[in-house]
N, C-alpha and C positions, 0 to 999 in steps of 0.2 A: 480347564476350559481353553478352547482353541482361540488364539489371539488373531486379529485381522491381518497381521503381517509379522514377519520375523525381524529380529534386531538388525540383521544384515540388510533387509529391505528398507528399514527406516534409515539406515546409514546411506543407502543409495538414493532415497527420496531427498535427502538433504545435500549430500556432498557430491553425488555423481548424477545429478539430474538437470532438468531444464531450469530449476531454481538457481543453481549455481551458474549456469550459462547466462541466464537473464541478467544476473547482477554483474557479471563480468562485462557483458555487452553494454548495459545501460549506464554503468559507471565509467565506461571507456577504459576498462582494464584496471581501475583503481581499487575494486573491491572483490574479494573472494572469501570463502569461509572454510575453516578447518575445525575439527573437533572430534568428540567421541560420542558413542551411544551406550547408555546403560539401561538395563531392564529387559523384559517387563518386570514391574513390581506391583504387588497388591497393597492397596491402602486400606487399613482396617477402619470400619465404621460401625456405629451403633444405631444410626438413624433409621427410621422407617421410610422406605423409598416410596415415592408417589408415582405409581404405575399409570396414573391417568394423565401425567404431564401437566397437571394444573399449575405447577411451579417449575418452569423450564430450567431454572438455575439451581434446583435443589441439590443435584448431584455433581455440580461443577466443583473441581478441585479448588480448595482455598489455599492461599499463600502459606498459612500455618501448616496445612497438611503436607504441602510440598517441602517446606523447611524440615518438618519432623521426619519425613521419609529420607531426605538427603542426609540428615544427621544419623538416622538409624542404620543406613547403608554405608556410612563412612565415606561418602563422596566428597572430595575436596574441590570446591569451586574456584580456588585461587588460580589466577591466570586465565579465567574465562570471562568473556564480556556478555554473552547471551546464554539464556537457558530456554530451550524449547521443549515443552512437555507434550507428548502425544498421549491423550487420555482416551482410553477405550471405554465407550459409553454405550451400554446395551439397552437402555430403556427409552429415554427421551432425547430428542435431538437438541443440540445447542450449537451456537456459533463459536468459531475460534476467536481468540482475542489476545491482546498484548498490552504490556505497559507502553506508555509514550516515553521513550528514552530510558535511560538507566536510573536506578535509584537504590537506596539502602535495602538490603535483604538480610534479615537476621536468621542465622542458622545456629542454634544452640549457643547464642552469645557472640558468635563470629559474624561481623558485618561485612557483606560483600556489596560492591557497587556493580549492579548487574541488571539487565532487563529480562523479564519473564514473559513468555508467550505460551498459551495453551492451545494446542491444535486438536480439534475434535476428530477422533478416530471413530467414524461411524460404523455401526454394525446393525444387521448382518452385512457382510461384505459380499453383495450379490453381483457386483460388476467391478472386478479388479482394475480394469483399464480406466474406468471412470474415476475411481478413487486415486489411481496413480496420477491422473491429470489434475484432480482436485487438490491433492496434497502440495504439489510444487507451487501451484497458483496461490493457495491459501497461505502457504509458508512465506511466499514472496511478499504478500500483502502484510502479514503480521510482522515480518522482519522490517518492513518500512516503518511500522509503529515503533518497533524496538529501537530503530535508529533515530527516532524523534519526530516522525511525521504523523500528521492526522489525516483524515479522509480528504480526498479530492472531490469537492462538491460541484454543483452547478448553480447558476443564477437564473431562475425562471421568472421572467417579467411578462408572461403572456405573449402578446404579439409585439411587445416592445423589446429593445435590446437591453437597456439598463435604467429604465425609468418606469414610474407608475407603481403598481402593486407587485413588488418583487419579493421572492422568498428563496431561501437556500434549499437546494435539493441534495439530501444526504447521498453520498456515493454518485452524485450526478455526472461526474466526468467519465464518459464512456471510453475515453482514449487513455486512461491512466490506471496503473496498477493499484493505486490507492483509492480508486473509485470503482466504477463498474467494469473497467477494462482490465480485469484480473489477467496477469501474464503479460501485460504491455509495459512500456517504459513509463516511469514517473514523469510528470510535467517538468518543464525547464526551471520553474521557480523552486520546486522541491530539490531538483538536482543541484541547483545553485546553493541552497541551504545546506545540503550535505557535502558541499565542497567538490562535487564531481565536475562542475563547470567552472573553470578558472575565471577570475575577474577579467582577464584579457579577452575572454570569449563572450562578455556581456556588453551589449551596446546600450548606452543611455542616450535617449532622444530628447532634446530640449527645444528643437525648432523644426519647422517644416523642411523637408528635403528628401533626397533619394538615398535609401540605405539598403544594404545587402545582409541577409541572414541565411545561414546554412541550415540544412535539415538537422533536427535535433538528434537524430540517430547517428550522425557522422561524428568522427573523432575530433576533427579540427574545425577552426573557423568560428565565427559568431553564431551562437546557438540560443541566445536569449536577448531580447530587446525590451527595454522598459521605457515607457513614456514618463518623463519627469516634468511636472508643471512648475511654474515659478514659485508656488507656495510650498513646494516639496512633496506634493501629493502624487502618487503613481496610480493612475486609473487603470492602466492595462499593462500586462506583461505578455509579450508576443513570442510565439515560437512557430516553427515551420515543420510539420510532420510529414514524413514519407513512409511508404510501406516497405521498410527495410527490416530485416531480422525479426525480432519479436514484435515489431509493429506492423508486420506484413498483413494483418487483417484490416487495416484502414481502407475504407472505400475511396474511390477516385475523387468524389466530390469534396471530401475533406482533406485532399492533398492539393487542391487548387486554391490556396489562399493561406492566411495566417490563423492559427488557433490562438486564443487569448484567454488569460485568467486574470481575475481581480482578487485582491486580498479582502476577505469579508470584514466589514467594520465590526469592531468589538472583539475580534479574535486575533489581534496582532501578535499576541504572545505565541499562539500556536501556528500562525501563518496559514490559516485555512484558505485554500484557493477555491475560487468559484469559476467554473467554465462559463464563458460568455457565448450566448447563442446569437450570432450575427445574421442569421436567417430565420428569425422566429415566426412561428405560425401558432394557431390555436391548438395544435396537436399536443399530446403529452410530451414532456421535456425529453425523455430518453429517446423516443422515436424521432422527434424533431431534430435533435443534434446528430443522430445517426445518419439521417438523410443529408444534412449539411449544417455545419456550425461555423464555418470559417469566414473570415473577412476576405472577400474576393478581390481580385485585381480590379483597381479603379474604384473600389467602394470606400 
């Protein structure tokens, strides 16, 4: 059976692609990846496949199957931090996914501290360029999970900014690679969590005044500002986005002010960020923030 791409092409998708370039750029040169590619391998199964796609997860690789395959092929995971599995799936579509950070992975009694992501290799491969673009963006998103991040969401309060009937919009941050902005930089809060933004580049605001913040995409200067109230609560984390590098798709309206995230209550452990819409309308959230989401000058 013809596979959707060769082992060499998989290597290039991971190590010689925009995925690698994006991580170097958004981490300010602190992160890059190296590794090996094995396979393709066939996983033996006895199940009856559901060709109607009634259960979209039926044929997704399970951790036990991945462990058994690694053991059978004699692959040594010692020295590796991440495991990315490209699964060729010929019947029903499913989404790529990843662990949140590293954890124990048992391979024939040997325990590895590793993160595992499964990237959906769709078939038939009718548009190679589309999938070449898809893979590096999907891989960048799932690698964010592997490094410990969750989704970058949005806070939709209708025509209000942060009051009234509010709810979290999954993937709602269109400016963020952990949200709908696949292939863009992560937000400043997530960069700070990952250690990409040094503490000296974080501004803590405790009183009214005039402050300077540099574009998030630049290597130096203050790139994250957080408001700290007297009770220790931080309602907003501010950043300034410009159309540089992999953020070049940002429209002009969202470069004329500050983007802000809040940490969603109840999710402090995972640090789930919520994009704040400072120009809310009754339109659906995604289109609304695409038109303009920033805190404008003088606002």
